[in-house]
N, C-alpha and C positions, 0 to 999 in steps of 0.2 A: 290800798297801800298801807293804811293804818293797821289792818289786821296782820299783814306780813311783818310789820315792825314789832307788833305785840308778840307774835309767835317767836320772832328772833330774840326778844327780850326774855321770854320765858325759857327758851332753850339755853341762853347764856346764863341766866340766873341759876337754873338747875345744874348746869355744868360747873359753875363756881362752887355751889354747895357740895356737889359730889367730890370735887377735888379737895376741898377743905376737910370733908369727912374722911377721905382716904389718907390725907396727910396726917390726920389725927392718929389713925392706925399706925402709920409709919413712925411717927415720933414716939408713940407709946412703946412700940416694939424696940426702938433704939434706946429709949430711956431704961428699959428693963434688961438690956444687954442681949436681946435676940438679934441674931444675924439676919439682915434683910438682903436677900440676893438681888431682887429686882423691885423697882417701884415704877409702875406705869401710870401715866396720866391717861385716862380713858381706858383702852384695852388693846391687847395685842391681836388684832383681827387679821386672820389669815397670814400671819407672819409680818404684817406691816406695823412697824413701831412708830407711833406718833411722837411720843416723848419717852425717854428712858433715863432713869437716874440710878 
């Protein structure tokens, strides 16, 4: 059970880091006046949109 929790923590931690990293790209583009048409959290897999801004 401890290994499962540890794996979950690693996945959650990496997900948070990736979201923050991509948010940095988004904010930098907006700061320089570049039009951002889509911002996905995670990815658009097979047309399934998890989160879209």
